[in-house]
C-alpha positions in Angstrom: 0.0 0.0 0.0 1.3 3.5 -0.9 2.0 5.7 2.2 0.2 8.7 0.6 -2.1 7.5 -2.3 -1.9 10.6 -4.4 -1.1 11.0 -8.1 -1.4 13.7 -10.7 -4.3 12.2 -12.6 -6.9 10.9 -10.2 -6.5 13.0 -7.0 -8.9 15.8 -6.3 -7.9 19.1 -7.8 -7.4 20.8 -4.4 -4.9 18.1 -3.4 -3.0 18.5 -6.7 -2.8 22.2 -6.2 -1.4 21.8 -2.7 1.2 19.2 -3.5 2.5 21.4 -6.4 2.3 24.7 -4.5 3.6 23.6 -1.1 7.4 23.1 -0.7 9.0 20.5 1.5 10.2 23.3 3.8 6.5 24.1 4.4 5.8 20.6 5.8 9.1 19.3 7.3 9.6 18.9 11.0 11.8 21.5 12.8 13.6 21.9 15.1 15.5 18.7 14.7 16.6 16.2 17.3 20.2 15.3 16.4 23.2 13.6 17.8 27.0 13.8 17.5 28.9 11.0 15.8 30.6 10.2 19.1 27.3 9.6 20.9 26.7 6.0 21.9 23.9 4.0 20.4 22.6 3.6 24.0 22.4 7.4 24.4 20.6 7.7 21.1 18.2 4.9 22.1 17.3 7.0 25.2 17.0 10.1 23.1 14.6 8.4 20.8 12.5 7.4 23.8 12.5 10.8 25.4 11.7 12.7 22.2 9.3 10.1 20.8 11.1 9.7 17.5 12.3 6.7 15.5 15.3 8.2 13.7 18.1 10.5 14.7 20.3 12.3 12.2 24.0 12.3 13.1 25.6 15.7 12.4 28.8 17.6 12.6 27.7 21.2 12.9 25.0 21.6 10.3 26.5 18.9 8.0 24.6 15.6 7.8 26.9 12.6 8.4 24.4 9.7 8.7 21.3 8.5 10.4 20.5 6.0 13.2 17.1 4.4 13.0 15.1 2.3 15.4 16.1 -0.8 13.3 19.8 0.1 14.0 19.1 0.3 17.7 17.3 -3.1 17.7 20.2 -4.7 15.8 22.7 -3.1 18.2 20.8 -4.6 21.2 20.6 -8.0 19.6 24.3 -8.1 18.7 25.6 -6.5 21.8 27.3 -3.3 20.6 24.7 -0.8 22.0 27.5 1.1 23.9 29.5 1.7 20.7 29.6 5.2 19.0 27.1 6.1 16.3 29.7 6.7 13.7 30.6 3.0 13.6 27.1 1.8 12.8 25.0 4.7 11.4 23.6 4.6 7.9 25.8 6.8 5.7 24.3 6.3 2.2 21.2 8.4 2.7 18.5 9.5 0.3 17.7 13.1 0.9 15.3 15.8 -0.2 15.9 19.5 -0.7 13.8 22.1 1.1 12.7 24.0 -2.0 11.4 20.9 -3.8 7.6 20.6 -4.2 5.8 18.3 -1.8 5.0 16.1 -4.8 8.7 15.0 -4.8 8.4 13.8 -1.2 5.3 11.8 -2.0 7.1 10.2 -4.9 10.1 9.4 -2.7 7.9 7.7 -0.1 6.3 5.7 -2.9 9.6 4.7 -4.3 11.8 4.0 -1.3 11.1 1.8 1.7 11.9 4.6 4.2 9.8 6.2 6.9 11.5 9.6 6.8 13.9 11.6 4.7 16.5 14.2 5.9 16.0 17.6 4.2 18.9 19.7 3.1 19.1 23.4 2.1 20.7 24.8 -1.0 23.9 25.1 1.1 23.7 21.3 1.8 23.0 21.9 5.4 20.5 19.8 7.4 17.4 21.9 8.0 14.6 19.3 8.7 13.1 15.9 8.5 10.0 14.9 6.6 7.6 12.0 7.3 4.3 10.9 5.8 2.6 12.2 8.9 4.2 15.7 8.4 2.7 15.8 4.9 -0.7 14.4 5.8 -1.1 16.9 8.7 -0.2 19.9 6.6 -2.4 18.8 3.7 -5.3 18.4 6.0 -4.8 21.9 7.4 -4.5 23.4 4.0 -7.5 21.5 2.7 -9.7 22.8 5.5 -8.6 26.4 4.6 -9.4 25.7 0.9 -12.8 24.3 1.7 -13.6 27.4 3.8 -12.5 29.7 1.0 -14.6 27.7 -1.5 -17.7 27.9 0.7 -17.3 31.6 1.1 -17.0 32.0 -2.7 -20.0 29.8 -3.3 -22.1 32.0 -1.2 -21.7 34.8 -3.7 -23.5 34.7 -7.1 -21.2 35.8 -9.9 -22.3 36.2 -13.5 -19.7 35.4 -16.2 -19.7 36.2 -19.9 -18.4 33.4 -22.0 -17.3 35.9 -24.7 -14.7 37.4 -22.3 -11.3 36.0 -22.9 -8.8 35.9 -20.1 -5.2 35.9 -21.2 -2.1 35.7 -18.9 1.6 35.2 -19.7 4.1 33.7 -17.2 7.8 33.9 -17.5 9.6 30.7 -16.5 13.3 30.6 -15.7 15.8 27.8 -16.4 16.3 25.5 -13.4 14.1 27.7 -11.1 12.7 24.8 -9.2 11.7 26.9 -6.3 8.9 28.6 -8.3 8.0 25.7 -10.5 4.3 25.2 -10.5 3.3 28.9 -10.0 1.7 29.3 -13.4 -0.2 26.0 -12.9 -1.5 27.1 -9.5 -2.7 30.5 -10.7 -4.5 28.9 -13.7 -6.3 26.4 -11.4 -7.4 29.2 -9.1 -8.9 31.1 -12.0 -10.6 28.0 -13.5 -12.2 27.2 -10.2 -13.5 30.8 -9.9 -15.1 30.2 -13.3 -16.9 27.1 -12.0 -15.3 24.9 -14.6 -15.9 21.2 -14.4 -13.5 19.5 -12.0 -12.4 16.9 -14.5 -11.4 19.6 -17.0 -9.6 21.5 -14.3 -7.7 18.4 -13.5 -6.6 18.0 -17.1 -5.6 21.6 -17.3 -3.6 21.2 -14.1 -1.7 18.3 -15.5 -1.0 19.9 -18.8 0.1 23.3 -17.4 2.3 21.8 -14.7 4.1 19.4 -17.1 4.6 22.2 -19.6 6.0 24.5 -16.9 8.3 21.9 -15.6 9.5 21.1 -19.1 10.5 24.7 -19.5 12.4 24.7 -16.1 14.2 21.4 -16.9 15.0 21.4 -20.6 14.9 25.0 -21.9 17.0 28.2 -21.4 13.8 29.8 -20.2 10.6 30.8 -21.8 7.0 31.7 -21.4 3.7 29.9 -20.9 0.6 31.8 -22.0 -2.9 30.8 -20.8 -6.0 31.9 -22.8 -9.5 31.2 -21.7 -12.7 31.9 -23.6 -15.6 30.2 -25.5 -15.4 27.3 -23.1 -11.8 26.3 -24.0 -8.4 26.7 -22.6 -5.4 27.3 -24.8 -1.9 26.8 -23.4 1.0 28.2 -25.5 4.6 27.5 -24.6 7.6 29.2 -26.2 11.2 28.7 -25.2 14.6 30.0 -26.4 16.4 26.7 -27.0 18.2 24.4 -27.5 15.4 22.7 -29.5 14.4 19.1 -29.8 16.4 17.0 -32.4 13.8 14.2 -32.6 10.2 15.2 -31.7 8.9 11.7 -32.3 11.4 10.3 -29.8 10.6 13.1 -27.3 6.9 12.1 -27.4 7.6 8.5 -26.4 7.0 7.7 -22.8 10.2 7.3 -20.8 12.4 9.2 -23.3 14.4 11.9 -21.6 17.6 14.0 -22.2 17.8 15.1 -18.6 21.2 14.9 -17.0 22.0 13.0 -13.7 21.6 16.1 -11.6 18.1 16.8 -12.9 17.2 13.1 -12.4 18.6 13.2 -8.8 16.0 16.0 -8.1 13.2 13.7 -9.3 12.7 15.3 -12.7 13.4 14.1 -16.2 11.3 10.9 -16.1 10.3 11.3 -19.8 6.6 11.5 -19.1 6.0 15.3 -19.4 5.1 15.8 -23.1 3.2 12.4 -23.4 1.2 13.4 -20.3 0.3 16.8 -21.9 -0.8 15.2 -25.2 -2.8 12.6 -23.4 -4.9 15.1 -21.4 -5.3 17.7 -24.3 -8.0 17.8 -26.9 -5.6 19.4 -29.4 -1.9 19.3 -29.3 0.9 20.6 -31.6 4.6 20.9 -31.2 7.3 22.4 -33.4 11.0 22.8 -32.7 14.1 24.1 -34.5 17.6 23.3 -33.3 19.2 26.3 -31.6 16.0 28.4 -31.9 13.6 26.8 -29.4 10.4 24.9 -29.2 6.7 26.0 -29.4 3.9 23.9 -28.0 0.2 24.5 -28.2 -2.3 22.5 -26.1 -6.1 23.1 -26.1 -8.5 21.7 -23.5 -12.3 22.0 -23.9 -13.9 23.1 -20.7 -17.4 22.5 -19.3 -19.2 24.3 -16.5 
């Protein structure tokens, strides 16, 4: 069973908006309970009991050295080395998250790895927090309650809309700006909800806009995403400044990716972005010229 059963297709729109908008730094646990590498496993066992935690990061200053889990303590008790220092038995090869990643990354990590918690590092590679599924669930519940209150207040007001009015907005997206990734998608979803658009259509628009935005962040030198709403349809137009796609047919295949190892280590570059956009769109076109950039147009028909 998945620890947090959320995905970008079937989950409610409000959940999707939250997991893309919230950053890991918004949900992680702080301040941290830590121990020095010279601390004995016995002392760490007592620390776990006193602080009611099941994992203790081992640090030197703000630098993460390793982690001692409850499983490590149980093994130390069984094998008789509970009085030995943490540095001899701590787990060193850790999977970590960065504090400015979207919460969606943490959900993916919990789905992928058999761990109960992940250390969180800052851009300076300093340990700044820990995140568990309980941290995420608690914050999502709080934010959902706030969203529901806001929706109920909005529903109490009758607002008349003219379908002939076209709303157009252009967002600038910067290369490798992961901290703000998802902003355009979030703003679009807020607007569509205010227009009382069908939830299934909003979900498709959310997937398409987010994937296109992330594609700009990961693969381009920067560009724009323009959203146009009117006549019961949404048009998403993306334009970037390069480097271009050498083989569009290959780029449209699921799993194909040119992302480097650093991008993949952040959880991006799975090769599903463009196929996902095409799948949820009613109309889809893509053109690209090497050295001059790529243009993508996706149209989604909307219902109220």
